[in-house]
Backbone of each chain as ProteinMPNN parsed JSONL, in Angstrom:
{"seq_chain_A": "MAKHMSSEMDRTFWALADPTRRGVLERLAKDPGLSVSELARSFSLKLPGMTKHLDVLSDAGLITRTKTGRTVAVSLAPAPMQEAMAWLSQYERFWTVSLDRLVALVEEDAAR", "coords_chain_A": {"N_chain_A": [[117.577, -30.826, 69.852], [117.332, -33.386, 71.641], [118.759, -32.206, 74.056], [117.201, -30.455, 74.922], [114.462, -31.229, 75.206], [115.899, -33.265, 77.317], [116.31, -31.348, 79.572], [113.558, -30.446, 79.851], [112.886, -32.762, 81.261], [114.114, -33.031, 83.059], [113.459, -30.68, 84.868], [110.438, -31.282, 85.107], [110.773, -33.823, 86.822], [112.774, -32.838, 88.762], [110.665, -30.965, 90.121], [109.13, -32.974, 91.167], [110.724, -33.698, 93.399], [109.464, -33.394, 96.042], [108.088, -33.533, 98.554], [105.938, -31.569, 99.456], [105.307, -29.873, 97.244], [104.642, -32.408, 95.583], [102.238, -32.72, 97.155], [100.813, -30.671, 97.099], [100.214, -31.147, 94.133], [98.509, -33.433, 94.312], [96.491, -32.533, 95.747], [95.802, -30.272, 94.302], [94.41, -32.188, 91.853], [91.87, -33.3, 93.119], [90.542, -30.97, 94.011], [90.253, -28.935, 91.862], [91.297, -25.589, 90.427], [91.769, -23.931, 93.559], [92.723, -21.458, 95.018], [95.621, -19.67, 95.533], [96.034, -18.383, 97.911], [94.27, -20.42, 99.159], [95.3, -22.722, 99.278], [98.207, -22.262, 100.491], [97.14, -21.944, 103.191], [95.78, -24.87, 103.319], [98.665, -26.145, 103.184], [99.694, -24.973, 105.64], [101.394, -23.088, 105.244], [103.407, -20.378, 104.722], [102.198, -17.017, 102.38], [104.505, -16.771, 100.379], [106.292, -18.661, 100.965], [104.725, -20.905, 99.878], [104.112, -19.889, 97.106], [107.318, -20.369, 96.113], [106.686, -22.858, 95.597], [104.972, -23.189, 94.093], [105.926, -21.535, 91.993], [108.23, -23.21, 90.89], [106.663, -25.678, 90.592], [105.399, -24.235, 88.07], [107.375, -23.49, 86.597], [108.069, -26.414, 85.545], [106.026, -26.238, 83.794], [103.884, -28.109, 85.092], [101.748, -26.748, 86.491], [99.003, -24.497, 85.942], [98.587, -20.674, 86.303], [95.954, -18.62, 86.72], [94.604, -15.366, 87.055], [92.524, -13.669, 88.717], [90.778, -10.597, 89.003], [91.807, -9.941, 92.511], [92.281, -12.856, 93.235], [94.492, -16.104, 92.722], [93.713, -18.545, 91.076], [94.951, -22.046, 90.649], [95.617, -24.403, 88.261], [95.931, -27.529, 87.329], [98.513, -29.054, 85.158], [99.093, -31.676, 83.114], [100.64, -32.685, 81.582], [103.392, -32.793, 81.324], [103.664, -34.938, 83.206], [102.628, -36.679, 82.063], [104.955, -37.23, 79.68], [106.783, -38.126, 81.913], [106.056, -40.259, 82.623], [105.885, -41.847, 80.286], [108.427, -42.252, 79.866], [109.187, -43.647, 82.161], [108.089, -46.029, 81.645], [109.515, -47.163, 79.813], [110.855, -48.96, 81.365], [109.484, -50.382, 82.716], [108.901, -53.557, 81.671], [111.237, -54.7, 83.351], [110.256, -54.706, 85.846], [108.219, -56.663, 85.454], [109.219, -58.49, 84.477], [110.659, -59.667, 86.941], [108.576, -59.482, 88.75], [107.28, -61.997, 87.302], [109.458, -63.764, 88.004], [108.597, -64.234, 90.649], [106.088, -65.315, 90.275], [106.683, -67.658, 89.326], [109.181, -68.636, 91.223], [107.378, -69.069, 93.218], [104.89, -70.81, 92.901], [106.386, -72.979, 92.019], [107.447, -73.742, 94.84], [105.027, -74.119, 96.071], [104.374, -76.715, 94.663], [106.084, -78.693, 95.882]], "CA_chain_A": [[116.053, -31.27, 70.651], [117.787, -34.239, 72.891], [118.837, -31.335, 74.801], [115.516, -29.151, 75.275], [113.487, -32.333, 75.778], [116.256, -33.232, 78.816], [115.977, -30.551, 80.83], [112.188, -30.315, 80.622], [112.497, -33.613, 81.75], [115.069, -32.25, 84.5], [112.475, -29.763, 85.634], [109.716, -32.455, 85.581], [111.353, -34.756, 87.591], [113.067, -31.889, 89.908], [109.629, -30.478, 90.954], [108.309, -33.882, 92.057], [111.358, -34.208, 94.369], [109.428, -32.684, 96.525], [106.854, -34.004, 98.949], [105.136, -30.837, 99.301], [104.72, -30.027, 95.512], [103.511, -33.307, 95.0], [101.383, -32.849, 97.687], [100.041, -29.475, 95.822], [99.481, -31.489, 93.135], [97.419, -34.28, 94.639], [95.381, -31.252, 95.91], [94.534, -29.758, 92.745], [93.852, -33.335, 91.477], [91.003, -33.045, 93.778], [89.877, -29.27, 93.881], [90.866, -27.834, 90.444], [91.124, -23.875, 90.89], [92.409, -23.575, 94.552], [93.443, -19.869, 95.085], [97.12, -19.419, 95.93], [95.952, -18.39, 99.322], [94.003, -21.366, 99.874], [96.742, -23.998, 98.909], [99.007, -21.762, 101.1], [96.289, -22.332, 104.205], [95.988, -25.97, 103.567], [100.179, -26.901, 103.807], [100.662, -24.433, 106.673], [102.658, -22.013, 104.118], [102.79, -18.557, 104.153], [101.932, -16.939, 101.037], [105.622, -16.473, 99.882], [106.988, -20.219, 100.777], [103.879, -21.626, 98.594], [104.728, -19.211, 96.123], [108.061, -20.215, 95.532], [106.802, -24.077, 95.433], [104.146, -22.546, 92.569], [107.391, -21.027, 91.106], [108.742, -24.596, 90.48], [105.692, -26.514, 89.166], [104.916, -23.959, 87.224], [108.502, -23.473, 85.383], [108.119, -27.484, 85.012], [104.757, -26.841, 83.153], [103.022, -28.556, 86.082], [100.45, -26.081, 86.972], [99.175, -23.062, 85.064], [97.954, -19.739, 87.445], [95.223, -17.607, 85.932], [94.478, -14.202, 87.887], [90.864, -12.898, 88.099], [90.527, -9.796, 90.303], [93.139, -10.248, 93.196], [92.744, -14.078, 93.374], [95.255, -16.434, 91.553], [93.287, -20.099, 90.638], [95.502, -22.962, 90.58], [95.484, -25.576, 87.91], [96.737, -28.743, 87.309], [98.903, -29.018, 83.949], [99.092, -33.154, 83.464], [101.25, -32.885, 80.417], [104.78, -33.505, 81.33], [103.487, -36.157, 83.825], [102.632, -38.091, 80.947], [105.765, -37.792, 79.174], [107.596, -38.741, 82.625], [105.42, -41.737, 82.773], [106.562, -42.5, 79.152], [110.106, -41.834, 79.951], [109.678, -44.451, 83.237], [107.381, -47.036, 81.26], [110.778, -48.086, 79.333], [111.72, -50.125, 82.184], [108.123, -51.881, 82.709], [109.421, -55.194, 81.159], [112.205, -55.285, 84.313], [109.742, -55.408, 87.242], [107.201, -57.341, 85.115], [109.837, -59.864, 84.392], [110.701, -59.707, 88.349], [107.187, -60.549, 88.546], [107.181, -63.399, 86.792], [110.271, -64.778, 88.36], [108.604, -64.358, 91.686], [105.23, -66.561, 90.534], [107.359, -68.988, 89.251], [109.217, -69.326, 92.043], [106.042, -69.508, 94.551], [104.207, -71.931, 92.032], [107.612, -74.061, 92.443], [107.347, -73.776, 96.276], [103.758, -74.88, 95.726], [104.598, -77.825, 93.924], [106.951, -79.11, 96.308]], "C_chain_A": [[116.082, -32.185, 71.515], [117.573, -33.195, 74.064], [117.794, -30.892, 75.697], [115.045, -30.294, 75.749], [114.088, -32.976, 77.455], [115.953, -32.498, 79.655], [114.54, -29.759, 80.676], [112.028, -31.544, 81.366], [112.9, -33.413, 83.266], [114.037, -31.566, 85.152], [111.304, -30.309, 86.054], [110.113, -33.024, 86.98], [111.973, -34.132, 89.469], [111.953, -31.422, 90.872], [108.593, -31.31, 91.709], [108.587, -34.522, 93.177], [111.007, -33.937, 95.337], [107.998, -32.974, 97.452], [105.724, -32.847, 99.333], [104.24, -29.832, 97.996], [104.158, -31.582, 95.32], [102.303, -33.394, 96.108], [100.243, -31.992, 97.219], [99.427, -30.431, 94.986], [98.2, -32.485, 93.181], [96.327, -33.232, 95.023], [94.417, -31.019, 94.884], [93.792, -30.754, 91.872], [91.926, -33.536, 91.823], [90.245, -31.899, 93.766], [91.026, -28.349, 92.929], [90.83, -26.301, 90.956], [90.927, -23.3, 92.169], [93.182, -22.387, 94.426], [94.779, -20.106, 95.856], [96.995, -19.475, 97.728], [95.179, -19.653, 100.147], [94.502, -22.809, 100.176], [97.734, -23.207, 99.786], [98.249, -22.666, 103.191], [96.53, -24.145, 104.538], [97.277, -27.002, 103.978], [100.89, -26.275, 105.178], [101.508, -23.478, 106.33], [102.765, -20.715, 104.569], [102.903, -18.546, 102.637], [103.537, -17.202, 100.338], [106.538, -17.968, 99.837], [105.654, -20.596, 100.107], [104.376, -20.864, 97.723], [106.058, -19.387, 95.473], [107.816, -21.886, 95.332], [106.083, -23.92, 93.823], [105.322, -22.252, 91.953], [107.505, -22.268, 90.513], [107.712, -25.165, 89.776], [105.827, -25.372, 88.443], [106.145, -23.638, 85.672], [108.64, -25.276, 84.634], [106.765, -27.71, 84.465], [103.897, -27.515, 83.559], [101.636, -28.409, 86.323], [100.286, -24.779, 85.989], [98.121, -22.544, 86.165], [96.585, -18.922, 86.628], [94.492, -16.555, 87.197], [92.906, -13.717, 87.558], [90.806, -11.866, 89.448], [92.126, -9.622, 91.412], [93.046, -12.066, 93.524], [92.699, -14.849, 92.132], [94.654, -17.945, 91.633], [94.503, -20.587, 90.296], [95.175, -24.211, 89.789], [96.101, -26.626, 87.69], [96.978, -28.765, 85.573], [99.484, -30.527, 83.715], [100.679, -33.434, 82.052], [102.756, -33.339, 80.545], [104.949, -34.535, 82.487], [103.205, -37.5, 83.023], [104.104, -38.426, 80.455], [106.732, -38.28, 80.41], [107.026, -40.299, 82.858], [106.067, -42.487, 81.505], [107.804, -43.236, 79.294], [109.714, -43.777, 81.271], [108.944, -45.809, 82.721], [108.463, -48.022, 80.456], [110.744, -49.233, 80.162], [110.588, -51.093, 82.903], [108.579, -53.239, 82.685], [110.521, -55.593, 82.46], [111.159, -55.435, 85.441], [108.928, -56.102, 86.585], [107.867, -58.455, 84.705], [110.122, -60.238, 85.983], [109.834, -60.541, 88.814], [106.775, -61.553, 88.631], [108.168, -64.264, 87.067], [109.685, -64.742, 89.623], [107.544, -65.32, 91.928], [105.654, -67.465, 90.301], [107.999, -69.677, 90.533], [108.233, -69.554, 93.546], [105.238, -70.763, 93.935], [105.563, -73.378, 92.462], [107.598, -74.31, 94.19], [106.329, -74.656, 96.619], [103.723, -76.425, 95.589], [105.06, -78.854, 94.854], [106.301, -80.288, 97.434]], "O_chain_A": [[115.148, -32.208, 72.316], [116.615, -33.193, 74.838], [117.656, -30.992, 76.917], [115.24, -30.417, 76.958], [113.376, -33.16, 78.443], [115.28, -32.904, 80.602], [114.339, -28.676, 81.225], [111.084, -31.563, 82.156], [112.248, -33.576, 84.297], [113.745, -32.072, 86.236], [110.917, -30.037, 87.191], [109.712, -32.593, 88.062], [111.81, -34.552, 90.614], [112.092, -31.419, 92.095], [107.681, -30.948, 92.452], [107.913, -35.295, 93.858], [111.919, -34.032, 96.158], [106.91, -32.618, 96.998], [104.581, -33.266, 99.514], [103.113, -29.345, 97.905], [103.046, -31.69, 94.804], [101.402, -34.195, 95.861], [99.089, -32.356, 96.994], [98.208, -30.596, 95.044], [97.211, -32.454, 92.449], [95.253, -33.272, 94.423], [93.24, -31.246, 94.603], [92.787, -30.432, 91.239], [91.03, -33.811, 91.025], [89.075, -32.054, 93.414], [91.985, -27.598, 93.101], [90.226, -26.036, 91.995], [90.152, -22.349, 92.273], [94.219, -22.346, 93.764], [94.772, -20.829, 96.852], [97.555, -20.215, 98.537], [95.333, -19.901, 101.343], [94.193, -23.67, 100.999], [98.623, -24.058, 99.784], [98.73, -23.496, 103.963], [97.132, -24.65, 105.485], [97.25, -28.043, 104.636], [101.942, -26.616, 105.718], [102.346, -23.049, 107.124], [101.711, -20.098, 104.719], [103.361, -19.387, 101.863], [103.485, -18.177, 99.589], [107.277, -18.306, 98.913], [106.093, -20.22, 99.019], [105.494, -21.295, 97.442], [106.241, -18.784, 94.416], [108.821, -22.411, 94.854], [106.5, -24.365, 92.754], [105.644, -23.146, 91.17], [106.81, -22.437, 89.511], [107.716, -25.215, 88.546], [106.907, -25.559, 87.882], [105.966, -23.584, 84.455], [109.142, -25.475, 83.528], [106.224, -28.816, 84.483], [102.972, -27.777, 82.79], [100.709, -29.217, 86.383], [101.205, -24.193, 85.416], [97.254, -23.19, 86.753], [96.894, -18.886, 85.437], [93.907, -17.056, 88.158], [92.343, -13.49, 86.488], [90.792, -12.239, 90.621], [93.235, -9.254, 91.025], [94.005, -12.47, 94.181], [91.957, -14.814, 91.15], [95.292, -18.63, 92.433], [95.265, -19.837, 89.686], [94.544, -25.098, 90.364], [97.273, -26.47, 88.032], [96.06, -28.578, 84.775], [100.591, -30.618, 84.245], [101.437, -34.398, 81.942], [103.201, -34.238, 79.832], [106.057, -34.98, 82.783], [103.411, -38.702, 83.192], [104.576, -39.545, 80.654], [107.66, -38.953, 79.962], [107.681, -41.269, 83.238], [106.675, -43.55, 81.632], [108.128, -44.381, 78.978], [110.126, -44.876, 80.897], [109.206, -46.79, 83.416], [108.39, -49.25, 80.412], [110.617, -50.371, 79.711], [110.75, -52.18, 83.458], [108.602, -53.953, 83.688], [110.694, -56.801, 82.618], [111.275, -56.506, 86.035], [108.414, -56.648, 87.561], [107.196, -59.473, 84.536], [109.683, -61.357, 86.248], [109.935, -61.714, 89.173], [106.126, -62.105, 89.519], [108.101, -65.41, 86.623], [110.416, -65.519, 90.238], [107.488, -66.031, 92.93], [105.228, -68.441, 90.919], [107.68, -70.79, 90.951], [108.512, -70.11, 94.609], [105.016, -71.706, 94.693], [105.409, -74.429, 93.084], [107.841, -75.471, 94.52], [106.485, -75.693, 97.262], [103.11, -77.189, 96.335], [104.517, -79.953, 94.737], [107.061, -80.973, 98.118]]}, "seq_chain_B": "MAKHMSSEMDRTFWALADPTRRGVLERLAKDPGLSVSELARSFSLKLPGMTKHLDVLSDAGLITRTKTGRTVAVSLAPAPMQEAMAWLSQYERFWTVSLDRLVALVEEDAAR", "coords_chain_B": {"N_chain_B": [[105.527, -43.628, 109.036], [104.168, -42.406, 106.098], [105.959, -40.663, 106.01], [108.236, -41.446, 105.473], [108.018, -42.887, 103.383], [107.683, -40.655, 101.705], [110.259, -39.492, 101.499], [111.727, -41.797, 100.378], [110.439, -41.452, 97.5], [110.933, -38.698, 97.128], [114.068, -39.465, 96.822], [114.406, -40.666, 94.913], [112.888, -38.946, 92.367], [114.953, -36.907, 92.796], [116.713, -38.316, 91.715], [116.468, -38.65, 89.424], [116.183, -36.429, 88.137], [118.059, -36.029, 86.211], [120.262, -35.515, 83.674], [122.147, -37.038, 83.037], [122.422, -39.169, 84.562], [119.666, -40.356, 84.34], [120.636, -40.979, 81.634], [122.45, -43.422, 82.381], [120.579, -45.26, 83.512], [119.478, -45.581, 80.842], [120.937, -47.436, 79.638], [121.841, -49.253, 81.393], [119.764, -50.565, 81.527], [120.037, -51.933, 78.56], [122.664, -52.69, 78.777], [123.081, -55.313, 80.916], [124.73, -54.885, 83.844], [127.202, -53.791, 83.405], [130.669, -52.475, 83.862], [131.565, -49.964, 86.473], [133.939, -48.252, 85.42], [133.595, -48.843, 82.507], [130.929, -47.374, 82.302], [131.591, -45.023, 82.595], [133.523, -44.349, 80.931], [131.635, -44.443, 78.882], [130.212, -42.608, 78.807], [132.025, -39.969, 78.944], [133.115, -39.621, 81.41], [135.065, -38.645, 84.307], [136.277, -41.365, 86.621], [135.73, -40.659, 89.593], [133.714, -39.009, 89.103], [131.59, -40.336, 87.371], [131.632, -42.276, 89.981], [130.248, -40.225, 91.89], [127.843, -39.721, 90.635], [126.494, -42.506, 90.329], [126.778, -43.212, 93.022], [124.106, -41.506, 93.86], [122.258, -42.491, 92.321], [122.41, -44.812, 93.586], [121.492, -44.269, 96.271], [118.957, -43.83, 96.002], [117.815, -46.472, 95.443], [118.089, -47.193, 92.777], [119.987, -48.625, 92.017], [122.354, -51.362, 92.01], [125.233, -52.311, 92.81], [127.894, -54.623, 92.713], [130.919, -55.856, 93.803], [133.36, -57.716, 91.922], [136.592, -58.905, 92.606], [138.581, -56.426, 91.556], [136.394, -55.175, 89.832], [133.78, -53.5, 89.609], [130.421, -54.04, 89.052], [127.631, -52.72, 87.765], [124.239, -52.82, 88.311], [120.613, -52.338, 87.253], [117.771, -51.442, 89.478], [114.682, -51.982, 89.489], [112.621, -51.458, 91.392], [112.255, -48.54, 92.687], [111.343, -47.332, 90.592], [108.803, -48.092, 89.323], [107.067, -47.384, 91.532], [107.436, -45.05, 91.719], [106.107, -44.352, 89.203], [103.891, -45.596, 89.434], [102.816, -43.318, 91.071], [102.578, -41.118, 89.476], [100.52, -42.232, 87.818], [98.406, -42.012, 89.191], [97.772, -39.731, 88.112], [96.546, -40.358, 85.259], [93.88, -39.836, 84.372], [93.478, -37.595, 83.8], [95.152, -37.063, 82.018], [93.747, -38.085, 79.746], [91.211, -37.526, 79.82], [91.404, -35.072, 78.886], [92.939, -35.686, 76.228], [90.864, -36.876, 75.661], [88.452, -34.825, 75.182], [90.31, -33.321, 73.144], [89.323, -35.28, 70.912], [86.972, -34.809, 70.635], [86.871, -32.5, 69.759], [88.176, -32.178, 67.227], [86.189, -34.129, 65.989], [83.739, -32.737, 66.041], [85.078, -30.661, 64.415], [85.357, -32.029, 62.194], [82.967, -32.542, 61.384], [81.472, -30.086, 60.6]], "CA_chain_B": [[105.444, -44.025, 107.294], [103.75, -41.349, 105.071], [107.107, -39.308, 105.674], [109.259, -42.367, 105.333], [107.697, -43.26, 101.875], [107.779, -39.563, 101.205], [111.588, -39.061, 101.525], [112.095, -42.212, 99.168], [109.736, -40.654, 96.395], [112.054, -37.788, 97.052], [115.339, -39.496, 96.627], [113.789, -41.276, 93.445], [112.806, -37.946, 91.608], [116.14, -36.235, 92.364], [118.168, -39.006, 91.168], [115.579, -39.014, 88.039], [116.171, -35.099, 87.545], [119.64, -35.269, 85.908], [120.366, -36.216, 82.494], [123.683, -38.343, 83.054], [121.875, -40.132, 85.555], [118.539, -41.378, 83.676], [121.545, -41.896, 80.562], [122.942, -43.98, 83.032], [119.64, -46.197, 83.628], [119.072, -46.35, 80.112], [122.329, -47.557, 79.052], [121.821, -50.38, 82.162], [118.328, -50.894, 80.652], [120.549, -52.298, 77.32], [123.893, -53.603, 79.242], [122.96, -55.454, 82.707], [126.273, -55.579, 84.409], [128.596, -52.772, 82.855], [131.177, -52.054, 84.776], [131.899, -48.786, 86.222], [134.614, -47.446, 84.257], [133.01, -48.739, 81.504], [130.009, -45.999, 82.0], [132.205, -43.762, 83.115], [133.957, -43.877, 79.373], [130.561, -44.082, 77.823], [129.931, -40.797, 79.515], [133.223, -38.966, 78.937], [133.232, -38.784, 82.943], [135.77, -39.315, 85.099], [135.86, -41.993, 87.132], [134.905, -39.958, 90.663], [132.391, -37.634, 88.226], [130.406, -41.496, 87.3], [131.107, -42.591, 91.309], [129.168, -39.467, 92.272], [126.312, -39.96, 90.022], [126.125, -43.894, 90.882], [125.891, -42.758, 94.5], [122.907, -40.605, 93.877], [121.293, -43.907, 91.831], [122.081, -46.054, 94.523], [120.595, -44.204, 97.351], [117.441, -44.164, 95.406], [117.764, -47.974, 95.368], [118.093, -47.621, 91.598], [121.032, -49.729, 90.822], [122.767, -52.307, 92.8], [126.634, -52.818, 92.64], [128.563, -56.04, 92.897], [132.369, -55.958, 93.488], [134.317, -59.181, 91.84], [137.881, -58.656, 92.335], [138.703, -55.192, 91.108], [135.702, -54.996, 88.782], [132.233, -53.195, 90.04], [129.37, -54.599, 87.867], [126.448, -52.153, 88.122], [122.765, -53.369, 87.927], [119.366, -51.932, 87.429], [116.893, -52.051, 90.696], [113.657, -50.957, 89.105], [111.418, -51.1, 92.453], [111.575, -47.465, 93.142], [110.928, -46.634, 89.301], [107.676, -48.9, 89.531], [106.81, -46.821, 92.469], [107.018, -43.413, 90.759], [104.988, -44.549, 87.856], [102.402, -46.173, 90.095], [102.295, -42.314, 91.901], [102.14, -40.795, 88.413], [99.264, -43.014, 87.307], [96.84, -41.397, 89.338], [96.646, -38.855, 87.015], [96.496, -40.546, 84.027], [92.555, -39.585, 83.956], [93.15, -35.885, 83.581], [95.534, -36.619, 80.256], [92.957, -39.511, 79.511], [90.095, -36.69, 79.784], [91.972, -34.04, 77.615], [92.646, -36.124, 74.878], [88.915, -37.421, 74.836], [88.428, -33.453, 74.588], [91.02, -32.922, 71.902], [89.116, -36.051, 69.415], [85.504, -34.376, 70.473], [87.029, -31.137, 69.01], [88.844, -33.032, 65.921], [85.064, -34.555, 65.417], [82.975, -31.629, 65.576], [85.143, -29.574, 63.154], [85.013, -32.445, 60.936], [81.523, -32.387, 61.029], [80.882, -28.871, 59.833]], "C_chain_B": [[105.69, -43.404, 106.503], [105.391, -40.539, 104.711], [107.941, -40.174, 105.084], [109.034, -42.698, 103.482], [108.096, -42.007, 101.14], [109.522, -39.409, 100.389], [112.171, -40.154, 100.339], [111.513, -41.868, 98.268], [110.665, -39.399, 96.193], [113.408, -37.939, 96.198], [115.258, -40.046, 94.789], [113.591, -40.181, 92.447], [113.5, -37.538, 91.226], [116.949, -37.01, 91.664], [117.467, -39.028, 89.505], [115.947, -37.411, 87.304], [117.236, -34.704, 86.837], [119.716, -36.297, 84.653], [121.373, -37.441, 81.939], [123.037, -39.192, 83.547], [120.541, -41.1, 84.938], [119.604, -41.535, 82.211], [122.091, -43.196, 80.819], [122.059, -45.357, 83.352], [119.331, -46.772, 82.243], [119.749, -47.362, 79.324], [122.4, -49.157, 80.036], [120.752, -51.435, 81.841], [119.165, -52.044, 78.973], [121.858, -53.556, 77.65], [123.655, -53.96, 80.257], [124.592, -55.827, 82.997], [127.655, -54.994, 83.826], [129.431, -52.313, 84.454], [131.406, -50.574, 85.068], [132.763, -47.824, 85.646], [134.34, -48.015, 82.654], [131.544, -47.961, 81.349], [130.931, -45.008, 82.043], [133.005, -43.014, 81.433], [132.761, -43.715, 78.683], [129.823, -42.81, 78.077], [130.434, -39.669, 79.581], [133.039, -38.373, 80.345], [134.318, -39.551, 83.382], [135.743, -40.441, 86.054], [135.116, -41.336, 88.724], [133.776, -39.317, 90.061], [131.133, -39.133, 88.524], [130.227, -41.753, 88.653], [130.009, -41.689, 91.598], [127.839, -39.714, 92.058], [126.193, -41.692, 90.388], [125.597, -43.715, 92.514], [124.79, -42.16, 94.628], [121.802, -41.763, 93.569], [120.96, -44.784, 92.856], [121.585, -45.664, 95.922], [119.52, -44.021, 97.131], [116.801, -45.392, 95.234], [117.834, -48.177, 93.687], [118.572, -48.416, 90.756], [121.653, -50.704, 91.772], [124.225, -52.35, 92.2], [127.124, -53.561, 92.962], [130.314, -55.882, 92.57], [132.781, -57.48, 93.098], [135.664, -58.618, 91.647], [138.153, -57.224, 92.292], [137.862, -54.889, 90.455], [134.397, -54.487, 89.448], [131.613, -53.382, 88.676], [128.009, -53.573, 88.553], [125.342, -52.676, 87.265], [121.935, -52.444, 87.722], [118.371, -52.098, 88.133], [115.626, -50.814, 90.137], [112.62, -50.868, 90.087], [111.114, -49.42, 92.069], [110.997, -46.421, 91.499], [109.107, -47.033, 89.407], [106.898, -47.838, 90.92], [106.376, -45.505, 92.147], [105.928, -43.145, 89.927], [103.584, -44.847, 88.758], [101.85, -44.38, 91.347], [101.401, -41.306, 91.119], [100.801, -41.198, 87.697], [98.067, -42.747, 88.021], [96.665, -40.444, 88.421], [96.699, -38.566, 85.753], [94.922, -40.0, 83.488], [92.927, -38.138, 83.593], [94.04, -35.852, 82.201], [94.313, -37.299, 79.255], [91.884, -38.119, 78.744], [90.593, -35.641, 79.127], [92.207, -34.376, 76.54], [91.422, -36.521, 74.59], [88.461, -35.996, 74.249], [88.832, -33.098, 73.358], [90.085, -34.041, 70.431], [87.388, -35.48, 69.742], [85.567, -33.294, 69.479], [87.267, -31.582, 67.585], [86.977, -33.426, 65.305], [84.274, -33.652, 64.841], [83.523, -30.689, 64.86], [85.206, -30.425, 61.955], [84.017, -32.311, 60.381], [80.681, -31.089, 60.344], [80.994, -28.68, 58.711]], "O_chain_B": [[106.788, -43.351, 105.949], [105.827, -40.055, 103.666], [108.493, -39.746, 104.07], [109.907, -42.686, 102.613], [108.746, -42.102, 100.099], [109.834, -39.276, 99.206], [112.916, -39.72, 99.461], [112.461, -41.876, 97.484], [111.102, -39.16, 95.067], [113.853, -37.179, 95.337], [115.961, -39.764, 93.819], [114.22, -40.446, 91.422], [113.616, -37.361, 90.014], [117.868, -36.522, 91.005], [118.112, -39.454, 88.547], [115.97, -37.272, 86.081], [117.55, -33.524, 86.68], [119.366, -37.476, 84.617], [121.401, -38.266, 81.025], [123.013, -40.24, 82.902], [120.471, -42.322, 85.069], [119.192, -42.496, 81.562], [122.258, -44.033, 79.932], [122.648, -46.434, 83.451], [119.009, -47.951, 82.1], [119.19, -48.042, 78.464], [122.931, -50.134, 79.509], [120.801, -52.665, 81.867], [118.425, -52.92, 78.526], [122.043, -54.674, 77.168], [123.901, -53.077, 81.08], [125.344, -56.691, 82.545], [128.774, -55.505, 83.786], [129.026, -51.997, 85.572], [131.465, -49.832, 84.088], [132.386, -46.679, 85.395], [134.955, -47.511, 81.714], [131.04, -47.968, 80.226], [130.799, -44.068, 81.258], [133.049, -41.868, 80.985], [132.751, -42.832, 77.825], [128.939, -42.251, 77.427], [129.926, -38.626, 79.993], [132.867, -37.182, 80.601], [134.579, -40.711, 83.063], [134.582, -40.389, 86.459], [133.928, -41.601, 88.912], [132.807, -39.139, 90.799], [130.228, -39.177, 89.357], [129.068, -41.64, 89.055], [128.867, -42.149, 91.6], [126.929, -39.879, 92.87], [125.163, -41.732, 91.061], [124.51, -43.963, 93.036], [124.335, -42.276, 95.766], [120.794, -41.987, 94.239], [119.896, -45.348, 93.11], [121.275, -46.55, 96.718], [118.798, -44.006, 98.129], [115.609, -45.535, 94.959], [117.633, -49.32, 93.278], [118.261, -48.845, 89.645], [120.885, -50.63, 92.731], [124.289, -52.431, 90.973], [126.957, -53.489, 94.179], [130.844, -55.811, 91.461], [132.551, -58.387, 93.898], [135.916, -57.925, 90.661], [137.823, -56.734, 93.371], [138.261, -53.82, 89.994], [133.847, -55.455, 89.973], [132.04, -53.049, 87.57], [127.548, -53.745, 89.681], [125.343, -52.916, 86.058], [122.438, -51.36, 88.018], [117.671, -52.998, 87.668], [115.546, -49.589, 90.229], [111.635, -50.21, 89.751], [110.15, -49.018, 91.416], [110.491, -45.303, 91.398], [108.291, -46.125, 89.566], [105.68, -47.919, 90.768], [105.263, -44.995, 92.268], [105.13, -42.21, 89.864], [102.484, -44.308, 88.635], [100.895, -44.328, 92.121], [100.322, -40.797, 91.422], [100.143, -40.38, 87.054], [96.942, -43.099, 87.668], [95.564, -40.248, 87.907], [96.807, -37.505, 85.137], [94.77, -39.765, 82.289], [92.141, -37.721, 82.742], [93.871, -34.965, 81.365], [94.118, -36.916, 78.101], [91.816, -37.825, 77.55], [89.604, -35.163, 78.571], [91.848, -33.637, 75.624], [90.933, -36.534, 73.461], [88.135, -35.897, 73.066], [88.062, -32.641, 72.513], [90.153, -33.71, 69.247], [86.571, -35.862, 68.904], [84.731, -33.077, 68.601], [86.402, -31.268, 66.767], [86.617, -32.956, 64.226], [84.022, -33.559, 63.639], [82.784, -29.769, 64.51], [85.147, -29.923, 60.833], [83.881, -32.031, 59.19], [79.598, -31.11, 59.758], [80.485, -27.682, 58.201]]}, "name": "protein", "num_of_chains": 2, "seq": "MAKHMSSEMDRTFWALADPTRRGVLERLAKDPGLSVSELARSFSLKLPGMTKHLDVLSDAGLITRTKTGRTVAVSLAPAPMQEAMAWLSQYERFWTVSLDRLVALVEEDAARMAKHMSSEMDRTFWALADPTRRGVLERLAKDPGLSVSELARSFSLKLPGMTKHLDVLSDAGLITRTKTGRTVAVSLAPAPMQEAMAWLSQYERFWTVSLDRLVALVEEDAAR"}
């Protein structure tokens, strides 16, 4: 189970480690259901190039593709992002602590 | 600037796409300042193997290494995780919407 979870998280973070793939997710958040060819056009990619990126996103569970006739509509699937965020949120206390320290330093400085 | 930000985020997500590297961050959250050899030992890795993982984490700005004599202490640097979380939080409304829909469905079902 831990191993299974690991490899899911691996795929999510790996899919997010590319600016085009993050761009596709941002685009889909604004325009849900865009077609593969519209996505390819807006990133100036050929269809096979966009399809490769969509395959990585789909393997990570970050998008779903629905075929109607000859058109493939792409939609955002946010669950893996929620899991990634839950993992990252474990570390929230570290940057909160750093911010508290910063505020304390600024106040100290102002009190001088 | 956008490009610079992109490549920083690429490195962060890429560094997080490995269970050992995520494990190292989890370990450092509990035991800050662990040495490289202690980390290698707890992940049953040889020193060069652990050093490679630490290089990836360090390139992403996720850890700092401090050398004192012959010991290298490793600490967590949470800033890139905060940026990654800020990026992910753009999508929070999507899973919140899905959860709202789920609650509505359950309530509908209960009302029958």
